C-alpha positions in Angstrom: 18.0 19.3 14.2 17.7 17.1 17.3 14.0 17.7 17.9 12.2 19.5 15.1 9.5 21.5 16.9 8.5 25.0 15.8 9.1 26.4 19.3 12.7 25.2 19.4 13.8 26.2 15.9 15.9 29.4 15.5 13.7 32.3 14.1 16.2 32.8 11.3 15.8 29.1 10.2 12.0 29.4 10.2 12.1 32.6 8.2 14.6 31.2 5.6 12.6 28.0 5.3 9.3 29.9 4.9 10.9 32.1 2.2 12.1 29.1 0.2 8.7 27.4 0.4 7.0 30.7 -0.5 9.2 31.2 -3.6 8.5 27.6 -4.7 4.8 28.1 -4.3 4.8 31.3 -6.3 7.0 29.8 -9.1 5.0 26.6 -9.3 1.7 28.5 -9.6 3.2 30.8 -12.3 4.9 28.2 -14.4 3.9 24.7 -13.6 0.2 24.4 -12.9 -3.1 25.6 -14.4 -2.5 23.3 -17.5 -5.4 21.2 -18.9 -4.7 18.5 -16.2 -6.1 15.4 -17.9 -6.2 13.5 -14.6 -8.2 16.2 -12.8 -10.6 16.4 -15.8 -11.4 12.7 -15.3 -12.6 13.4 -11.7 -14.6 16.4 -13.0 -16.3 14.4 -15.7 -17.1 11.5 -13.4 -18.5 13.9 -10.8 -20.5 15.6 -13.5 -22.0 12.2 -14.6 -22.8 11.4 -11.0 -24.5 14.7 -10.5 -26.7 14.2 -13.6 -27.6 10.6 -12.6 -25.6 9.1 -15.5 -24.0 6.5 -13.3 -23.3 4.3 -16.3 -20.9 7.0 -17.6 -18.6 7.1 -14.6 -16.4 4.1 -15.3 -15.5 2.7 -18.8 -17.3 -0.3 -20.2 -16.2 -3.6 -18.7 -13.3 -5.2 -20.5 -10.8 -8.0 -19.6 -7.9 -5.5 -19.8 -7.4 -1.8 -19.2 -6.9 0.3 -22.4 -7.0 3.5 -20.4 -9.8 5.0 -22.5 -12.7 6.8 -20.9 -16.5 6.2 -21.5 -17.5 6.9 -25.1 -20.1 9.5 -24.1 -17.5 11.7 -22.4 -16.5 13.1 -25.8 -19.7 15.2 -26.4 -19.6 16.4 -22.8 -16.0 17.6 -23.1 -17.0 19.6 -26.2 -19.8 21.2 -24.2 -17.2 22.3 -21.6 -15.0 24.0 -24.3 -12.2 22.0 -22.9 -9.1 21.6 -25.0 -6.7 18.8 -24.0 -6.5 15.1 -23.2 -8.7 13.3 -20.6 -8.3 9.9 -19.0 -10.8 7.5 -17.5 -11.8 7.8 -13.8 -10.2 5.0 -11.8 -10.8 6.1 -8.3 -13.5 4.9 -5.8 -17.0 6.3 -6.3 -16.8 8.3 -3.1 -14.8 11.1 -4.6 -17.0 11.5 -7.7 -20.0 11.7 -5.3 -18.3 14.3 -3.1 -17.2 16.5 -6.0 -20.5 16.2 -7.8 -22.2 19.2 -6.1 -19.4 21.5 -7.3 -20.2 20.7 -11.0 -23.5 22.5 -10.4 -22.2 25.6 -8.8 -18.9 26.3 -10.5 -17.0 25.5 -13.7 -14.0 23.4 -14.5 -11.7 26.4 -14.9 -12.4 27.5 -11.3 -12.1 24.0 -10.0 -8.7 23.6 -11.8 -7.3 26.9 -10.4 -8.4 26.0 -6.8 -6.9 22.5 -7.1 -3.7 23.9 -8.4 -3.2 26.2 -5.5 -4.2 23.5 -3.0 -1.9 20.9 -4.5 1.2 23.0 -4.3 0.3 23.8 -0.7 -0.1 20.1 0.1 3.3 19.3 -1.6 5.0 21.9 0.5 3.2 20.7 3.6 4.5 17.2 2.9 8.1 18.6 2.8 7.7 20.1 6.3 6.2 16.9 7.6 9.1 14.9 6.0 11.6 17.2 7.7 9.9 16.7 11.0 9.9 12.9 10.6 13.5 12.8 9.4 14.9 14.3 12.6 18.3 15.1 11.1 21.1 17.1 12.5 20.8 19.1 9.2 19.3 22.5 9.7 15.8 23.0 8.5 16.6 25.5 5.6 19.2 23.1 4.2 16.7 20.2 4.3 14.0 22.4 2.6 16.5 23.6 0.0 17.6 20.1 -1.0 14.0 18.7 -1.1 12.8 21.7 -3.2 15.7 21.3 -5.6 14.9 17.6 -6.2 11.2 18.3 -6.4 11.7 21.2 -8.8 13.9 19.4 -11.2 12.4 15.8 -11.3 9.8 14.6 -13.7 8.3 12.6 -10.8 6.9 15.7 -9.0 6.5 18.0 -12.0 4.2 15.6 -13.7 2.0 15.4 -10.6 1.8 19.2 -10.4 1.1 19.5 -14.1 -1.7 17.0 -13.9 -3.1 18.1 -10.5 -2.8 14.5 -9.5 -4.7 13.2 -6.5 -1.5 11.4 -5.8 -0.3 14.6 -4.1 -3.0 14.2 -1.4 -2.1 10.5 -1.1 1.5 11.4 -0.7 0.7 14.0 2.0 -1.3 11.4 3.9 1.5 8.8 3.6 4.1 11.3 4.9 1.7 12.3 7.7 1.5 8.6 8.7 5.3 8.4 8.8 5.6 11.6 10.8 2.9 10.5 13.3 4.5 7.1 13.7 7.8 8.8 14.5 6.0 11.0 17.0 4.5 7.9 18.7 1.0 8.7 17.6 0.3 5.4 15.8 -3.5 5.8 15.8 -3.2 9.0 13.8 -0.8 7.2 11.5 -3.3 4.4 10.9 -6.1 6.9 10.2 -3.9 8.8 7.7 -3.0 5.6 5.8 -6.7 4.7 5.7 -7.4 8.0 4.1 -4.7 7.4 1.5 -6.0 3.9 0.8 -9.5 5.3 0.2 -8.1 7.4 -2.7 -5.7 4.9 -4.2 -5.9 1.4 -2.9 -2.3 0.4 -2.7 -1.5 2.2 0.7 -3.6 -0.6 2.2 -0.5 -2.7 1.9 1.5 -0.5 4.3 -0.7 -1.2 7.3 0.7 -4.7 7.3 4.0 -3.3 8.5 2.2 -2.1 11.6 0.7 -5.5 12.1 4.2 -7.0 11.9 5.3 -4.5 14.5 2.3 -5.5 16.6 1.1 -1.9 16.6 -2.5 -2.7 17.0 -3.6 0.9 17.7 -2.5 1.8 14.2 -4.2 -1.3 12.7 -7.4 -0.6 14.6 -7.4 3.1 13.6 -6.9 2.0 10.0 -9.8 -0.4 10.2 -12.2 2.0 11.8 -11.3 4.9 9.5 -11.2 2.8 6.4 -14.5 1.1 7.3 -16.2 4.5 8.0 -15.0 5.8 4.6 -16.1 2.7 2.8 -19.5 2.8 4.4 -19.9 6.5 3.5 -18.9 5.7 -0.1 -21.5 2.9 -0.3 -24.2 5.1 1.2 -23.5 7.9 -1.2 -22.9 6.0 -4.4 -24.5 2.6 -3.9 -22.9 -0.9 -4.3 -23.2 -1.3 -8.1 -20.7 1.5 -8.7 -18.3 -0.1 -6.3 -18.7 -3.4 -8.2 -17.7 -1.5 -11.4 -14.7 0.0 -9.6 -13.5 -3.4 -8.5 -13.9 -4.6 -12.1 -11.6 -1.7 -13.1 -9.0 -2.9 -10.6 -9.2 -6.4 -12.0 -8.7 -5.1 -15.5 -5.7 -3.0 -14.4 -4.1 -6.0 -12.7 -4.3 -7.9 -16.0 -2.7 -5.1 -18.0 0.8 -3.7 -18.4 0.8 -0.1 -19.5 3.4 0.9 -22.0 4.0 4.6 -21.6 7.1 6.6 -20.6 5.2 7.9 -17.6 4.6 4.5 -16.0 7.6 4.0 -13.8 7.0 0.4 -13.1 9.1 -2.8 -13.2 6.4 -4.6 -15.2 6.4 -1.9 -17.8 10.2 -1.8 -18.1 10.4 -5.6 -18.5 7.6 -5.6 -21.1 9.0 -2.9 -23.2 12.4 -4.6 -23.3 11.4 -8.3 -23.6 7.8 -8.4 -24.9 7.9 -5.8 -27.6 6.0 -8.1 -30.0 3.1 -8.2 -27.5 2.7 -4.4 -27.3 -0.8 -3.4 -28.5 -1.0 0.2 -29.6 -3.9 2.3 -28.3 -5.6 4.9 -30.5 -5.7 7.9 -28.2 -6.6 10.5 -30.8 -10.2 10.1 -29.8 -9.6 11.4 -26.3 -7.8 14.7 -26.9 -4.5 13.4 -28.1 -3.2 14.4 -31.6 -2.4 11.5 -33.8 1.3 11.5 -34.6 1.9 8.2 -36.2 3.4 6.9 -32.9 1.0 5.4 -30.4 0.7 7.6 -27.3 0.7 4.4 -25.2 0.6 0.7 -25.6 -0.5 -2.2 -23.5 0.4 -5.8 -22.9 -2.2 -8.2 -21.7 -0.6 -9.9 -18.7 -0.7 -13.7 -18.7 -2.3 -15.3 -15.6 1.1 -16.7 -14.3 2.6 -13.3 -14.5 -0.3 -11.8 -12.6 0.1 -14.4 -9.8 3.9 -14.0 -9.7 3.5 -10.2 -9.5 1.0 -10.5 -6.6 3.2 -12.9 -4.7 6.2 -10.7 -5.2 4.4 -7.6 -3.8 3.3 -9.6 -0.8 6.7 -11.0 -0.2 8.3 -7.5 -0.3 5.8 -6.2 2.2 6.5 -9.1 4.5 10.2 -8.7 4.2 10.0 -5.0 5.0 7.6 -5.8 7.8 10.0 -8.3 9.4 12.9 -5.8 9.0 10.9 -3.0 10.7 9.8 -5.4 13.5 13.4 -5.8 14.4 13.8 -2.0 14.8 13.3 -0.7 18.2 11.9 2.6 16.9 9.9 3.3 13.7 12.4 3.3 10.8 11.7 6.2 8.4 14.2 5.0 5.8 12.8 1.5 5.8 9.3 2.7 5.4 10.2 5.1 2.6 12.0 2.2 0.9 8.9 0.2 1.3 6.7 2.8 -0.4 9.1 2.8 -3.4 9.5 -0.9 -3.6 5.7 -1.5 -3.6 5.1 1.3 -6.2 7.8 -0.3 -8.4 6.1 -3.7 -8.3 2.4 -2.7 -8.5 0.5 -3.9 -11.6 0.2 -0.2 -12.7 2.0 2.8 -11.2 3.1 6.2 -12.4 6.1 8.4 -11.9 4.4 10.5 -9.2 4.0 7.4 -6.9 7.6 7.9 -6.0 7.3 11.4 -4.6 8.0 10.2 -1.0 11.6 9.3 -2.2 12.1 12.9 -3.2 10.7 14.3 0.0 13.0 12.3 2.2 16.1 12.6 -0.1 18.0 14.8 2.3 18.2 11.9 4.7 20.5 10.0 2.3 23.1 12.9 2.4 23.3 12.7 6.2 23.1 8.9 6.6 25.8 8.2 3.9 27.9 11.3 4.6 27.7 14.6 2.8 30.0 13.8 -0.1 29.2 10.1 -0.7 25.5 10.7 0.1 25.3 13.6 -2.4 26.9 11.5 -5.1 24.6 8.5 -4.5 21.6 10.7 -4.4 22.6 12.4 -7.7 23.1 8.9 -9.4 19.6 7.8 -8.2 17.7 11.0 -9.1 19.6 11.8 -12.4 17.5 9.6 -14.8 14.3 11.3 -13.5 15.6 14.9 -14.0 13.6 16.8 -16.6 16.6 17.6 -18.8 17.9 14.0 -18.5 14.5 12.6 -19.6 14.6 14.9 -22.6 18.2 13.9 -23.5 17.4 10.2 -23.2 14.4 10.5 -25.5 16.4 12.4 -28.1 19.5 10.3 -27.8 18.1 6.8 -28.3 15.8 5.3 -30.9 14.2 3.1 -28.2 11.1 5.1 -27.2 11.2 3.8 -23.6 14.8 4.5 -22.9 14.0 7.2 -20.4 11.5 4.9 -18.6 14.1 2.1 -18.3 16.7 4.5 -17.0 14.3 5.9 -14.5 13.4 2.5 -13.2 17.1 1.7 -12.8 17.6 4.9 -10.9 14.5 4.1 -8.7 15.9 0.7 -7.8 19.1 2.4 -6.6 17.1 5.0 -4.7 15.0 2.3 -3.0 18.1 0.3 -2.1 19.8 3.4 -0.6 16.8 4.0 1.7 16.4 0.3 2.6 20.1 -0.2 3.5 20.8 3.3 4.8 23.1 3.2 7.9 21.2 3.2 11.1 21.8 5.6 13.9 20.2 6.2 17.2 17.4 8.7 16.8 17.3 11.6 19.3 14.4 11.5 21.7 11.3 13.5 21.0 9.5 15.2 23.7 
């Protein structure tokens, strides 16, 4: 696929790729979405509170750590909505609660959920197409799409995101768009896309430093202008006090390690192995979870030295990748994808779906390492996150975080494969 442009692709390849994407969209909407979506409910409840002027009910009460429990007065509101299922706290910037708030007055949550489900699957499929464009492989487009869909359709990483209608899907689309625009030489668009991603979940802010290391000041400027405009809009719509509450939530998150099998994170893996005596169980029965005798999640309050070491390690990793990409004549897709995975693994709190970019670009590993060796290496990396493997690990070991530790080990391999993927001369793009 020397230059993936729609006008140069064989019609047969376009039709086959479109068919595969269409089948995935149909199956996903039939089987995988329209569930309760606890993450999406958090956005709806925060928007509802904003629309009613209950700004004190958007974020949880201030605490030194993050127990992942929503505001107490959300319970009665959930009962009024006839919602059955879990719900989490709102941990995003105030901007999105403000933007969604008008919808709470003109429609209901069920309609909002259905619409979000359709859109999220479309965005995930769009991210696949953008990834294929950015990869610029010799592999034909239908083969790339088939491999990516197989990995997406069998991994807990992506299935959890679809089930929860996670905003991370939009963040992923914007990150992949930034990669594709960078490959195309449109660095200003790449910077703007990263700013959009950082406005939803703050951590993509770290990726712009790679462009600074590469002296790509157009990308940095576009990031600053777009991010500044979004920040100003957020303050104008929601006011500064809500932003102060949001920043307090970030501080609480940074001081907490979340013990849950869905938190694919090095901090969590280490804590669940070596700090089991420090795990504090959280009573989640009050927020839609059924008490089972086993805590749904646990937390560890992170000591200050651990917090500082964690921050230093994240910054060191960003700097290392930035220096490596600075030595590359062209924008390195594999290095940047490795960076997204490495940062996600080291963040104070991250979830399985933060690693969707690794899935989207997985076909690159097969071509870079050779078909047979690449397929074997990819399978070894992805295996611990496959849905049936996660289930087997949970049932086969008494240690309740066995699937999490295995997944983190697989992700480390996955990140290393992208980071040290054999380089090749990229074909020119017109």
